[in-house]
DRENNUVO-991406 format. One record per residue (C-alpha): residue number from 1; x negated, y negated, z. Coordinates in steps of 0.001 Angstrom, whole numbers. Layout:
BEGIN
<node><nr>NUM</nr><xx>X</xx><yy>Y</yy><zz>Z</zz></node>
...
# end
This chain:
BEGIN
<node><nr>1</nr><xx>-4514</xx><yy>-5032</yy><zz>-22356</zz></node>
<node><nr>2</nr><xx>-7810</xx><yy>-7575</yy><zz>-21119</zz></node>
<node><nr>3</nr><xx>-7068</xx><yy>-8564</yy><zz>-17648</zz></node>
<node><nr>4</nr><xx>-4648</xx><yy>-7736</yy><zz>-14826</zz></node>
<node><nr>5</nr><xx>-4529</xx><yy>-9989</yy><zz>-11546</zz></node>
<node><nr>6</nr><xx>-4557</xx><yy>-7561</yy><zz>-7876</zz></node>
<node><nr>7</nr><xx>-3696</xx><yy>-9508</yy><zz>-5031</zz></node>
<node><nr>8</nr><xx>-5509</xx><yy>-8195</yy><zz>-1649</zz></node>
<node><nr>9</nr><xx>-8462</xx><yy>-6386</yy><zz>-3942</zz></node>
<node><nr>10</nr><xx>-10507</xx><yy>-6520</yy><zz>-938</zz></node>
<node><nr>11</nr><xx>-7661</xx><yy>-4835</yy><zz>741</zz></node>
<node><nr>12</nr><xx>-8068</xx><yy>-688</yy><zz>871</zz></node>
<node><nr>13</nr><xx>-5217</xx><yy>132</yy><zz>-2001</zz></node>
<node><nr>14</nr><xx>-6102</xx><yy>-3221</yy><zz>-3768</zz></node>
<node><nr>15</nr><xx>-9866</xx><yy>-2440</yy><zz>-3898</zz></node>
<node><nr>16</nr><xx>-9620</xx><yy>1471</yy><zz>-5120</zz></node>
<node><nr>17</nr><xx>-6877</xx><yy>-314</yy><zz>-8043</zz></node>
<node><nr>18</nr><xx>-9458</xx><yy>-2864</yy><zz>-8494</zz></node>
<node><nr>19</nr><xx>-12180</xx><yy>-447</yy><zz>-9139</zz></node>
<node><nr>20</nr><xx>-10100</xx><yy>2311</yy><zz>-11190</zz></node>
<node><nr>21</nr><xx>-9233</xx><yy>-556</yy><zz>-13456</zz></node>
<node><nr>22</nr><xx>-12872</xx><yy>-1789</yy><zz>-14330</zz></node>
<node><nr>23</nr><xx>-13986</xx><yy>1765</yy><zz>-14666</zz></node>
<node><nr>24</nr><xx>-11166</xx><yy>2143</yy><zz>-17261</zz></node>
<node><nr>25</nr><xx>-12562</xx><yy>-1193</yy><zz>-18759</zz></node>
<node><nr>26</nr><xx>-9244</xx><yy>-3352</yy><zz>-17559</zz></node>
<node><nr>27</nr><xx>-10735</xx><yy>-6985</yy><zz>-16324</zz></node>
<node><nr>28</nr><xx>-9490</xx><yy>-7726</yy><zz>-12567</zz></node>
<node><nr>29</nr><xx>-8562</xx><yy>-11435</yy><zz>-11460</zz></node>
<node><nr>30</nr><xx>-9025</xx><yy>-10465</yy><zz>-7932</zz></node>
<node><nr>31</nr><xx>-7394</xx><yy>-12341</yy><zz>-5144</zz></node>
<node><nr>32</nr><xx>-7554</xx><yy>-12231</yy><zz>-1431</zz></node>
<node><nr>33</nr><xx>-7847</xx><yy>-14344</yy><zz>1592</zz></node>
<node><nr>34</nr><xx>-10091</xx><yy>-11991</yy><zz>3759</zz></node>
<node><nr>35</nr><xx>-7671</xx><yy>-11774</yy><zz>6413</zz></node>
<node><nr>36</nr><xx>-9395</xx><yy>-10874</yy><zz>9996</zz></node>
<node><nr>37</nr><xx>-6504</xx><yy>-8388</yy><zz>10763</zz></node>
<node><nr>38</nr><xx>-9294</xx><yy>-6135</yy><zz>11057</zz></node>
<node><nr>39</nr><xx>-12756</xx><yy>-5306</yy><zz>10710</zz></node>
<node><nr>40</nr><xx>-13959</xx><yy>-8110</yy><zz>8044</zz></node>
<node><nr>41</nr><xx>-17076</xx><yy>-5953</yy><zz>7403</zz></node>
<node><nr>42</nr><xx>-14933</xx><yy>-3353</yy><zz>5800</zz></node>
<node><nr>43</nr><xx>-13275</xx><yy>-6222</yy><zz>3410</zz></node>
<node><nr>44</nr><xx>-16857</xx><yy>-7244</yy><zz>3024</zz></node>
<node><nr>45</nr><xx>-18106</xx><yy>-3939</yy><zz>2186</zz></node>
<node><nr>46</nr><xx>-15359</xx><yy>-3357</yy><zz>-650</zz></node>
<node><nr>47</nr><xx>-15935</xx><yy>-6896</yy><zz>-2330</zz></node>
<node><nr>48</nr><xx>-19801</xx><yy>-6053</yy><zz>-2326</zz></node>
<node><nr>49</nr><xx>-19101</xx><yy>-2742</yy><zz>-4569</zz></node>
<node><nr>50</nr><xx>-16502</xx><yy>-4843</yy><zz>-6423</zz></node>
<node><nr>51</nr><xx>-18522</xx><yy>-7923</yy><zz>-7409</zz></node>
<node><nr>52</nr><xx>-21013</xx><yy>-6796</yy><zz>-9485</zz></node>
<node><nr>53</nr><xx>-18966</xx><yy>-4733</yy><zz>-11983</zz></node>
<node><nr>54</nr><xx>-18437</xx><yy>-6527</yy><zz>-14961</zz></node>
<node><nr>55</nr><xx>-15027</xx><yy>-7846</yy><zz>-15512</zz></node>
<node><nr>56</nr><xx>-14503</xx><yy>-8726</yy><zz>-12137</zz></node>
<node><nr>57</nr><xx>-13616</xx><yy>-11939</yy><zz>-10768</zz></node>
<node><nr>58</nr><xx>-12869</xx><yy>-12844</yy><zz>-7248</zz></node>
<node><nr>59</nr><xx>-11183</xx><yy>-15868</yy><zz>-5942</zz></node>
<node><nr>60</nr><xx>-10614</xx><yy>-16636</yy><zz>-2072</zz></node>
<node><nr>61</nr><xx>-7257</xx><yy>-17832</yy><zz>-1465</zz></node>
<node><nr>62</nr><xx>-4125</xx><yy>-17390</yy><zz>837</zz></node>
<node><nr>63</nr><xx>-713</xx><yy>-16590</yy><zz>-1580</zz></node>
<node><nr>64</nr><xx>1226</xx><yy>-18757</yy><zz>1226</zz></node>
<node><nr>65</nr><xx>-677</xx><yy>-21629</yy><zz>-46</zz></node>
<node><nr>66</nr><xx>1834</xx><yy>-22836</yy><zz>-2871</zz></node>
<node><nr>67</nr><xx>79</xx><yy>-25071</yy><zz>-4606</zz></node>
<node><nr>68</nr><xx>-3068</xx><yy>-23226</yy><zz>-4307</zz></node>
<node><nr>69</nr><xx>-848</xx><yy>-20385</yy><zz>-6020</zz></node>
<node><nr>70</nr><xx>746</xx><yy>-22831</yy><zz>-8662</zz></node>
<node><nr>71</nr><xx>-2537</xx><yy>-24071</yy><zz>-9800</zz></node>
<node><nr>72</nr><xx>-4325</xx><yy>-20678</yy><zz>-9989</zz></node>
<node><nr>73</nr><xx>-1525</xx><yy>-19425</yy><zz>-12197</zz></node>
<node><nr>74</nr><xx>-1677</xx><yy>-22224</yy><zz>-14645</zz></node>
<node><nr>75</nr><xx>-5726</xx><yy>-21936</yy><zz>-14794</zz></node>
<node><nr>76</nr><xx>-6249</xx><yy>-18219</yy><zz>-14968</zz></node>
<node><nr>77</nr><xx>-5652</xx><yy>-15904</yy><zz>-17696</zz></node>
<node><nr>78</nr><xx>-4445</xx><yy>-12625</yy><zz>-17099</zz></node>
<node><nr>79</nr><xx>-1635</xx><yy>-10229</yy><zz>-17875</zz></node>
<node><nr>80</nr><xx>282</xx><yy>-8208</yy><zz>-15742</zz></node>
<node><nr>81</nr><xx>628</xx><yy>-8930</yy><zz>-11599</zz></node>
<node><nr>82</nr><xx>-385</xx><yy>-6384</yy><zz>-9052</zz></node>
<node><nr>83</nr><xx>698</xx><yy>-7733</yy><zz>-5665</zz></node>
<node><nr>84</nr><xx>-622</xx><yy>-5804</yy><zz>-3102</zz></node>
<node><nr>85</nr><xx>-1434</xx><yy>-8809</yy><zz>-461</zz></node>
<node><nr>86</nr><xx>854</xx><yy>-8446</yy><zz>2479</zz></node>
<node><nr>87</nr><xx>910</xx><yy>-8393</yy><zz>6323</zz></node>
<node><nr>88</nr><xx>373</xx><yy>-4613</yy><zz>6699</zz></node>
<node><nr>89</nr><xx>1271</xx><yy>-2758</yy><zz>10096</zz></node>
<node><nr>90</nr><xx>4757</xx><yy>-1797</yy><zz>11745</zz></node>
<node><nr>91</nr><xx>3181</xx><yy>-2455</yy><zz>15756</zz></node>
<node><nr>92</nr><xx>1823</xx><yy>-5513</yy><zz>15229</zz></node>
<node><nr>93</nr><xx>4854</xx><yy>-6795</yy><zz>13672</zz></node>
<node><nr>94</nr><xx>6272</xx><yy>-6123</yy><zz>17205</zz></node>
<node><nr>95</nr><xx>3633</xx><yy>-8454</yy><zz>18523</zz></node>
<node><nr>96</nr><xx>3450</xx><yy>-11659</yy><zz>15728</zz></node>
<node><nr>97</nr><xx>6393</xx><yy>-11618</yy><zz>13486</zz></node>
<node><nr>98</nr><xx>5885</xx><yy>-15154</yy><zz>12369</zz></node>
<node><nr>99</nr><xx>2779</xx><yy>-13596</yy><zz>10398</zz></node>
<node><nr>100</nr><xx>4881</xx><yy>-11139</yy><zz>8459</zz></node>
<node><nr>101</nr><xx>7553</xx><yy>-13921</yy><zz>7127</zz></node>
<node><nr>102</nr><xx>4739</xx><yy>-16347</yy><zz>6564</zz></node>
<node><nr>103</nr><xx>3096</xx><yy>-13624</yy><zz>4490</zz></node>
<node><nr>104</nr><xx>5097</xx><yy>-11155</yy><zz>3113</zz></node>
<node><nr>105</nr><xx>8150</xx><yy>-13483</yy><zz>2508</zz></node>
<node><nr>106</nr><xx>7225</xx><yy>-16830</yy><zz>1977</zz></node>
<node><nr>107</nr><xx>4224</xx><yy>-15594</yy><zz>-114</zz></node>
<node><nr>108</nr><xx>6176</xx><yy>-13357</yy><zz>-2155</zz></node>
<node><nr>109</nr><xx>8571</xx><yy>-16237</yy><zz>-3406</zz></node>
<node><nr>110</nr><xx>5543</xx><yy>-18310</yy><zz>-4411</zz></node>
<node><nr>111</nr><xx>4013</xx><yy>-15202</yy><zz>-6343</zz></node>
<node><nr>112</nr><xx>7684</xx><yy>-14381</yy><zz>-7931</zz></node>
<node><nr>113</nr><xx>8152</xx><yy>-18229</yy><zz>-8655</zz></node>
<node><nr>114</nr><xx>4402</xx><yy>-18863</yy><zz>-10358</zz></node>
<node><nr>115</nr><xx>4977</xx><yy>-15566</yy><zz>-12357</zz></node>
<node><nr>116</nr><xx>8716</xx><yy>-16812</yy><zz>-13650</zz></node>
<node><nr>117</nr><xx>6903</xx><yy>-19981</yy><zz>-14842</zz></node>
<node><nr>118</nr><xx>3782</xx><yy>-18166</yy><zz>-16248</zz></node>
<node><nr>119</nr><xx>6478</xx><yy>-15741</yy><zz>-17892</zz></node>
<node><nr>120</nr><xx>4175</xx><yy>-12599</yy><zz>-16543</zz></node>
<node><nr>121</nr><xx>4778</xx><yy>-9380</yy><zz>-18503</zz></node>
<node><nr>122</nr><xx>5361</xx><yy>-7332</yy><zz>-15894</zz></node>
<node><nr>123</nr><xx>5310</xx><yy>-8104</yy><zz>-11836</zz></node>
<node><nr>124</nr><xx>4286</xx><yy>-4618</yy><zz>-9885</zz></node>
<node><nr>125</nr><xx>4621</xx><yy>-4874</yy><zz>-5835</zz></node>
<node><nr>126</nr><xx>4060</xx><yy>-3011</yy><zz>-2953</zz></node>
<node><nr>127</nr><xx>6897</xx><yy>-1742</yy><zz>-919</zz></node>
<node><nr>128</nr><xx>6912</xx><yy>710</yy><zz>1587</zz></node>
<node><nr>129</nr><xx>8226</xx><yy>3593</yy><zz>2983</zz></node>
<node><nr>130</nr><xx>8882</xx><yy>2281</yy><zz>6230</zz></node>
<node><nr>131</nr><xx>12342</xx><yy>548</yy><zz>4468</zz></node>
<node><nr>132</nr><xx>14064</xx><yy>3953</yy><zz>4583</zz></node>
<node><nr>133</nr><xx>14276</xx><yy>3044</yy><zz>8836</zz></node>
<node><nr>134</nr><xx>16728</xx><yy>5042</yy><zz>10308</zz></node>
<node><nr>135</nr><xx>18197</xx><yy>7358</yy><zz>7474</zz></node>
<node><nr>136</nr><xx>17854</xx><yy>10873</yy><zz>8759</zz></node>
<node><nr>137</nr><xx>18178</xx><yy>12798</yy><zz>5288</zz></node>
<node><nr>138</nr><xx>15167</xx><yy>14048</yy><zz>3966</zz></node>
<node><nr>139</nr><xx>13523</xx><yy>13633</yy><zz>1128</zz></node>
<node><nr>140</nr><xx>13829</xx><yy>9849</yy><zz>713</zz></node>
<node><nr>141</nr><xx>15106</xx><yy>8896</yy><zz>-2363</zz></node>
<node><nr>142</nr><xx>15051</xx><yy>5808</yy><zz>-4192</zz></node>
<node><nr>143</nr><xx>19158</xx><yy>6175</yy><zz>-4163</zz></node>
<node><nr>144</nr><xx>19035</xx><yy>6273</yy><zz>-778</zz></node>
<node><nr>145</nr><xx>20922</xx><yy>3197</yy><zz>1583</zz></node>
<node><nr>146</nr><xx>17845</xx><yy>1088</yy><zz>2914</zz></node>
<node><nr>147</nr><xx>20066</xx><yy>-983</yy><zz>5373</zz></node>
<node><nr>148</nr><xx>18822</xx><yy>254</yy><zz>8840</zz></node>
<node><nr>149</nr><xx>15174</xx><yy>-675</yy><zz>8978</zz></node>
<node><nr>150</nr><xx>13400</xx><yy>-603</yy><zz>12301</zz></node>
<node><nr>151</nr><xx>10513</xx><yy>-2971</yy><zz>12087</zz></node>
<node><nr>152</nr><xx>10380</xx><yy>-6634</yy><zz>11154</zz></node>
<node><nr>153</nr><xx>7508</xx><yy>-5329</yy><zz>8608</zz></node>
<node><nr>154</nr><xx>10158</xx><yy>-2855</yy><zz>7070</zz></node>
<node><nr>155</nr><xx>12512</xx><yy>-5526</yy><zz>6887</zz></node>
<node><nr>156</nr><xx>10269</xx><yy>-7643</yy><zz>4979</zz></node>
<node><nr>157</nr><xx>9511</xx><yy>-5459</yy><zz>2705</zz></node>
<node><nr>158</nr><xx>13280</xx><yy>-4403</yy><zz>2110</zz></node>
<node><nr>159</nr><xx>13378</xx><yy>-8620</yy><zz>1464</zz></node>
<node><nr>160</nr><xx>10746</xx><yy>-8043</yy><zz>-1172</zz></node>
<node><nr>161</nr><xx>12903</xx><yy>-5672</yy><zz>-3173</zz></node>
<node><nr>162</nr><xx>16095</xx><yy>-7620</yy><zz>-2751</zz></node>
<node><nr>163</nr><xx>14132</xx><yy>-10918</yy><zz>-4111</zz></node>
<node><nr>164</nr><xx>12518</xx><yy>-8823</yy><zz>-7291</zz></node>
<node><nr>165</nr><xx>15824</xx><yy>-7556</yy><zz>-8054</zz></node>
<node><nr>166</nr><xx>16994</xx><yy>-11518</yy><zz>-8504</zz></node>
<node><nr>167</nr><xx>14163</xx><yy>-12619</yy><zz>-9993</zz></node>
<node><nr>168</nr><xx>14573</xx><yy>-9623</yy><zz>-12914</zz></node>
<node><nr>169</nr><xx>18586</xx><yy>-10253</yy><zz>-12952</zz></node>
<node><nr>170</nr><xx>18197</xx><yy>-14177</yy><zz>-13518</zz></node>
<node><nr>171</nr><xx>15257</xx><yy>-14553</yy><zz>-15645</zz></node>
<node><nr>172</nr><xx>14654</xx><yy>-11056</yy><zz>-17414</zz></node>
<node><nr>173</nr><xx>10911</xx><yy>-10296</yy><zz>-15935</zz></node>
<node><nr>174</nr><xx>10423</xx><yy>-7087</yy><zz>-15629</zz></node>
<node><nr>175</nr><xx>9598</xx><yy>-5806</yy><zz>-11853</zz></node>
<node><nr>176</nr><xx>8391</xx><yy>-2695</yy><zz>-10539</zz></node>
<node><nr>177</nr><xx>8417</xx><yy>-1999</yy><zz>-6719</zz></node>
<node><nr>178</nr><xx>6641</xx><yy>968</yy><zz>-5083</zz></node>
<node><nr>179</nr><xx>7001</xx><yy>2292</yy><zz>-1919</zz></node>
<node><nr>180</nr><xx>4083</xx><yy>3723</yy><zz>-814</zz></node>
<node><nr>181</nr><xx>3993</xx><yy>6583</yy><zz>2040</zz></node>
<node><nr>182</nr><xx>1071</xx><yy>6614</yy><zz>4582</zz></node>
<node><nr>183</nr><xx>-1750</xx><yy>6434</yy><zz>2240</zz></node>
<node><nr>184</nr><xx>-5118</xx><yy>7420</yy><zz>3633</zz></node>
<node><nr>185</nr><xx>-8800</xx><yy>7854</yy><zz>1956</zz></node>
<node><nr>186</nr><xx>-12198</xx><yy>6191</yy><zz>2199</zz></node>
<node><nr>187</nr><xx>-12354</xx><yy>2846</yy><zz>2845</zz></node>
<node><nr>188</nr><xx>-8906</xx><yy>3207</yy><zz>4806</zz></node>
<node><nr>189</nr><xx>-7548</xx><yy>362</yy><zz>7391</zz></node>
<node><nr>190</nr><xx>-9054</xx><yy>910</yy><zz>11039</zz></node>
<node><nr>191</nr><xx>-5490</xx><yy>996</yy><zz>12440</zz></node>
<node><nr>192</nr><xx>-4313</xx><yy>4041</yy><zz>10493</zz></node>
<node><nr>193</nr><xx>-4092</xx><yy>7279</yy><zz>12212</zz></node>
<node><nr>194</nr><xx>-6715</xx><yy>9328</yy><zz>10406</zz></node>
<node><nr>195</nr><xx>-9194</xx><yy>6667</yy><zz>11230</zz></node>
<node><nr>196</nr><xx>-8515</xx><yy>6256</yy><zz>14667</zz></node>
<node><nr>197</nr><xx>-8265</xx><yy>10244</yy><zz>14991</zz></node>
<node><nr>198</nr><xx>-11881</xx><yy>10777</yy><zz>13190</zz></node>
<node><nr>199</nr><xx>-13444</xx><yy>7964</yy><zz>15232</zz></node>
<node><nr>200</nr><xx>-12365</xx><yy>9495</yy><zz>18544</zz></node>
<node><nr>201</nr><xx>-12916</xx><yy>12903</yy><zz>17990</zz></node>
<node><nr>202</nr><xx>-16341</xx><yy>11934</yy><zz>16648</zz></node>
<node><nr>203</nr><xx>-16735</xx><yy>10253</yy><zz>19840</zz></node>
<node><nr>204</nr><xx>-15454</xx><yy>12597</yy><zz>22336</zz></node>
<node><nr>205</nr><xx>-12773</xx><yy>10136</yy><zz>23017</zz></node>
<node><nr>206</nr><xx>-8985</xx><yy>10825</yy><zz>23937</zz></node>
<node><nr>207</nr><xx>-6668</xx><yy>10263</yy><zz>20900</zz></node>
<node><nr>208</nr><xx>-2881</xx><yy>8986</yy><zz>21283</zz></node>
<node><nr>209</nr><xx>-331</xx><yy>11284</yy><zz>19534</zz></node>
<node><nr>210</nr><xx>3234</xx><yy>9758</yy><zz>19470</zz></node>
<node><nr>211</nr><xx>6639</xx><yy>11466</yy><zz>19943</zz></node>
<node><nr>212</nr><xx>4525</xx><yy>14233</yy><zz>21945</zz></node>
<node><nr>213</nr><xx>3209</xx><yy>15628</yy><zz>18200</zz></node>
<node><nr>214</nr><xx>6647</xx><yy>15973</yy><zz>16894</zz></node>
<node><nr>215</nr><xx>5537</xx><yy>13258</yy><zz>13505</zz></node>
<node><nr>216</nr><xx>5564</xx><yy>14180</yy><zz>10165</zz></node>
<node><nr>217</nr><xx>4485</xx><yy>11802</yy><zz>7692</zz></node>
<node><nr>218</nr><xx>3924</xx><yy>12063</yy><zz>3549</zz></node>
<node><nr>219</nr><xx>242</xx><yy>11987</yy><zz>3506</zz></node>
<node><nr>220</nr><xx>-864</xx><yy>10322</yy><zz>149</zz></node>
<node><nr>221</nr><xx>-4457</xx><yy>10067</yy><zz>-1077</zz></node>
<node><nr>222</nr><xx>-5458</xx><yy>6724</yy><zz>-1950</zz></node>
<node><nr>223</nr><xx>-6486</xx><yy>7763</yy><zz>-5423</zz></node>
<node><nr>224</nr><xx>-3264</xx><yy>9495</yy><zz>-6170</zz></node>
<node><nr>225</nr><xx>-1404</xx><yy>6146</yy><zz>-5171</zz></node>
<node><nr>226</nr><xx>-4050</xx><yy>4118</yy><zz>-7680</zz></node>
<node><nr>227</nr><xx>-2962</xx><yy>6474</yy><zz>-10454</zz></node>
<node><nr>228</nr><xx>611</xx><yy>5784</yy><zz>-9893</zz></node>
<node><nr>229</nr><xx>382</xx><yy>2358</yy><zz>-9683</zz></node>
<node><nr>230</nr><xx>-1616</xx><yy>1918</yy><zz>-13140</zz></node>
<node><nr>231</nr><xx>988</xx><yy>4156</yy><zz>-14857</zz></node>
<node><nr>232</nr><xx>3998</xx><yy>2210</yy><zz>-13496</zz></node>
<node><nr>233</nr><xx>2096</xx><yy>-904</yy><zz>-14469</zz></node>
<node><nr>234</nr><xx>1059</xx><yy>129</yy><zz>-18189</zz></node>
<node><nr>235</nr><xx>4991</xx><yy>1638</yy><zz>-18484</zz></node>
<node><nr>236</nr><xx>7161</xx><yy>-1902</yy><zz>-17486</zz></node>
<node><nr>237</nr><xx>11233</xx><yy>-1448</yy><zz>-17152</zz></node>
<node><nr>238</nr><xx>12571</xx><yy>-2674</yy><zz>-20419</zz></node>
<node><nr>239</nr><xx>14009</xx><yy>-6365</yy><zz>-20304</zz></node>
<node><nr>240</nr><xx>16631</xx><yy>-7481</yy><zz>-22572</zz></node>
<node><nr>241</nr><xx>19526</xx><yy>-5565</yy><zz>-21798</zz></node>
<node><nr>242</nr><xx>22607</xx><yy>-6664</yy><zz>-19395</zz></node>
<node><nr>243</nr><xx>21135</xx><yy>-4554</yy><zz>-16794</zz></node>
<node><nr>244</nr><xx>18204</xx><yy>-6450</yy><zz>-14574</zz></node>
<node><nr>245</nr><xx>14512</xx><yy>-5042</yy><zz>-15771</zz></node>
<node><nr>246</nr><xx>13866</xx><yy>-4058</yy><zz>-12001</zz></node>
<node><nr>247</nr><xx>13272</xx><yy>-308</yy><zz>-10612</zz></node>
<node><nr>248</nr><xx>11651</xx><yy>944</yy><zz>-7332</zz></node>
<node><nr>249</nr><xx>9617</xx><yy>4074</yy><zz>-7104</zz></node>
<node><nr>250</nr><xx>8799</xx><yy>6275</yy><zz>-4310</zz></node>
<node><nr>251</nr><xx>4737</xx><yy>7179</yy><zz>-4451</zz></node>
<node><nr>252</nr><xx>4234</xx><yy>10174</yy><zz>-1842</zz></node>
<node><nr>253</nr><xx>2608</xx><yy>13314</yy><zz>-1620</zz></node>
<node><nr>254</nr><xx>5788</xx><yy>14769</yy><zz>-1374</zz></node>
<node><nr>255</nr><xx>4632</xx><yy>17159</yy><zz>1113</zz></node>
<node><nr>256</nr><xx>5161</xx><yy>16064</yy><zz>4729</zz></node>
<node><nr>257</nr><xx>2290</xx><yy>17003</yy><zz>7169</zz></node>
<node><nr>258</nr><xx>2739</xx><yy>17532</yy><zz>11138</zz></node>
<node><nr>259</nr><xx>827</xx><yy>15206</yy><zz>12786</zz></node>
<node><nr>260</nr><xx>-791</xx><yy>17958</yy><zz>14668</zz></node>
<node><nr>261</nr><xx>-2275</xx><yy>19909</yy><zz>11512</zz></node>
<node><nr>262</nr><xx>-3851</xx><yy>16622</yy><zz>10581</zz></node>
<node><nr>263</nr><xx>-5612</xx><yy>16814</yy><zz>13905</zz></node>
<node><nr>264</nr><xx>-6179</xx><yy>20512</yy><zz>12897</zz></node>
<node><nr>265</nr><xx>-7362</xx><yy>19625</yy><zz>9434</zz></node>
<node><nr>266</nr><xx>-9788</xx><yy>16812</yy><zz>10879</zz></node>
<node><nr>267</nr><xx>-11118</xx><yy>19013</yy><zz>13656</zz></node>
<node><nr>268</nr><xx>-11984</xx><yy>21897</yy><zz>11471</zz></node>
<node><nr>269</nr><xx>-13928</xx><yy>19207</yy><zz>9289</zz></node>
<node><nr>270</nr><xx>-16165</xx><yy>17546</yy><zz>12135</zz></node>
<node><nr>271</nr><xx>-16286</xx><yy>20929</yy><zz>13899</zz></node>
<node><nr>272</nr><xx>-15040</xx><yy>19419</yy><zz>17466</zz></node>
<node><nr>273</nr><xx>-12020</xx><yy>19461</yy><zz>19437</zz></node>
<node><nr>274</nr><xx>-9823</xx><yy>16430</yy><zz>19799</zz></node>
<node><nr>275</nr><xx>-8561</xx><yy>15302</yy><zz>23294</zz></node>
<node><nr>276</nr><xx>-4648</xx><yy>14611</yy><zz>23004</zz></node>
<node><nr>277</nr><xx>-3240</xx><yy>12385</yy><zz>24819</zz></node>
<node><nr>278</nr><xx>705</xx><yy>13088</yy><zz>24021</zz></node>
<node><nr>279</nr><xx>3173</xx><yy>9631</yy><zz>24386</zz></node>
<node><nr>280</nr><xx>6716</xx><yy>9080</yy><zz>23341</zz></node>
<node><nr>281</nr><xx>8079</xx><yy>7698</yy><zz>20111</zz></node>
<node><nr>282</nr><xx>6739</xx><yy>3832</yy><zz>19625</zz></node>
<node><nr>283</nr><xx>9124</xx><yy>1159</yy><zz>18952</zz></node>
<node><nr>284</nr><xx>9237</xx><yy>683</yy><zz>15530</zz></node>
<node><nr>285</nr><xx>8049</xx><yy>4096</yy><zz>14352</zz></node>
<node><nr>286</nr><xx>10154</xx><yy>6888</yy><zz>12676</zz></node>
<node><nr>287</nr><xx>9678</xx><yy>10643</yy><zz>13284</zz></node>
<node><nr>288</nr><xx>9303</xx><yy>11552</yy><zz>9653</zz></node>
<node><nr>289</nr><xx>8406</xx><yy>10235</yy><zz>6372</zz></node>
<node><nr>290</nr><xx>9062</xx><yy>12717</yy><zz>3476</zz></node>
<node><nr>291</nr><xx>8895</xx><yy>11106</yy><zz>-787</zz></node>
<node><nr>292</nr><xx>11198</xx><yy>12389</yy><zz>-3533</zz></node>
<node><nr>293</nr><xx>9244</xx><yy>11742</yy><zz>-6668</zz></node>
<node><nr>294</nr><xx>11026</xx><yy>12616</yy><zz>-9177</zz></node>
<node><nr>295</nr><xx>12144</xx><yy>9018</yy><zz>-10447</zz></node>
<node><nr>296</nr><xx>7974</xx><yy>8440</yy><zz>-10591</zz></node>
<node><nr>297</nr><xx>7606</xx><yy>11537</yy><zz>-12493</zz></node>
<node><nr>298</nr><xx>10460</xx><yy>11371</yy><zz>-14919</zz></node>
<node><nr>299</nr><xx>9256</xx><yy>7654</yy><zz>-15957</zz></node>
<node><nr>300</nr><xx>5614</xx><yy>7966</yy><zz>-15723</zz></node>
<node><nr>301</nr><xx>4694</xx><yy>11175</yy><zz>-15985</zz></node>
<node><nr>302</nr><xx>2785</xx><yy>12098</yy><zz>-12417</zz></node>
<node><nr>303</nr><xx>3057</xx><yy>13632</yy><zz>-9373</zz></node>
<node><nr>304</nr><xx>430</xx><yy>12537</yy><zz>-6626</zz></node>
<node><nr>305</nr><xx>-673</xx><yy>16288</yy><zz>-5538</zz></node>
<node><nr>306</nr><xx>-4357</xx><yy>16141</yy><zz>-3157</zz></node>
<node><nr>307</nr><xx>-3936</xx><yy>18607</yy><zz>-663</zz></node>
<node><nr>308</nr><xx>-4473</xx><yy>17389</yy><zz>2790</zz></node>
<node><nr>309</nr><xx>-7543</xx><yy>19154</yy><zz>3276</zz></node>
<node><nr>310</nr><xx>-9334</xx><yy>17837</yy><zz>383</zz></node>
<node><nr>311</nr><xx>-8414</xx><yy>14326</yy><zz>1050</zz></node>
<node><nr>312</nr><xx>-9665</xx><yy>14197</yy><zz>4867</zz></node>
<node><nr>313</nr><xx>-12995</xx><yy>15884</yy><zz>3803</zz></node>
<node><nr>314</nr><xx>-13196</xx><yy>13018</yy><zz>1353</zz></node>
<node><nr>315</nr><xx>-12330</xx><yy>10826</yy><zz>4240</zz></node>
<node><nr>316</nr><xx>-14944</xx><yy>12448</yy><zz>7345</zz></node>
<node><nr>317</nr><xx>-17564</xx><yy>12409</yy><zz>4727</zz></node>
<node><nr>318</nr><xx>-17271</xx><yy>8771</yy><zz>3849</zz></node>
<node><nr>319</nr><xx>-16728</xx><yy>8067</yy><zz>7584</zz></node>
<node><nr>320</nr><xx>-19681</xx><yy>9671</yy><zz>8754</zz></node>
<node><nr>321</nr><xx>-22073</xx><yy>8197</yy><zz>5789</zz></node>
<node><nr>322</nr><xx>-21017</xx><yy>4743</yy><zz>6624</zz></node>
<node><nr>323</nr><xx>-20634</xx><yy>4574</yy><zz>10453</zz></node>
<node><nr>324</nr><xx>-24015</xx><yy>6814</yy><zz>10583</zz></node>
<node><nr>325</nr><xx>-22418</xx><yy>9825</yy><zz>12717</zz></node>
# end
């Protein structure tokens, strides 16, 4: 395998994935529109690390620009596609729904069409644990019904899974969807809980804790997610049978953590107590996420396993170094 296209390469997971692929000798064609959704300095910092690495080629472009995507796929050499570019964030989807439909639905179709025309050997894309929505049975399994999303963000990710299956069925294009569970780690997004908690505790500011702390999250360290993505990419579903070569995997730590425990771990690492502001459950949020990862384990022989204490320690060390505190 010579080159892989990674969309969203300046994003949190995309950056770590591109870096790991290059370190393993795989060329990366990176594509990102550098959206200002959050601190652009983070994206610039990630790209500053990737740009000097041999085998990395960056192109600024928007997946919602159909002519650009068509031209890019015609002129650029690569094999598999790992599509991570998307408008993220559950709560922001309540404020700006159109950007989610444009990026996560229109942009997704643009890429699927270009991949079909190009006869891409494997199309891997990011879905989300949010698709499980109002499901109450845990752990969440890929076999569960996911017809009850509780946010527009989740609905767009569910639509991606449906469209991917259609393309696999009609064109025998191998596709793999990956439902990520609360990914965290160095270079993470500032709108995520761990980033907010670390920042507030260090500054002595209060933190908002929703559902009065009665929240469970399957926190998954970013390096574990990247390993799962790479293994899934390297082992595509088989084409040529009557069944569509489409599949979906959960990628989670499969060890849900209480939100208050996460705060205690951050407190212990920093050596300072948090000021907690308890609030009710927010619209679009769910009280618990918990991944069944047997399907991933059986297919690619991998189970994420980084303990929350280890992952949080690495994040806090990165935060203090980069924000000088």
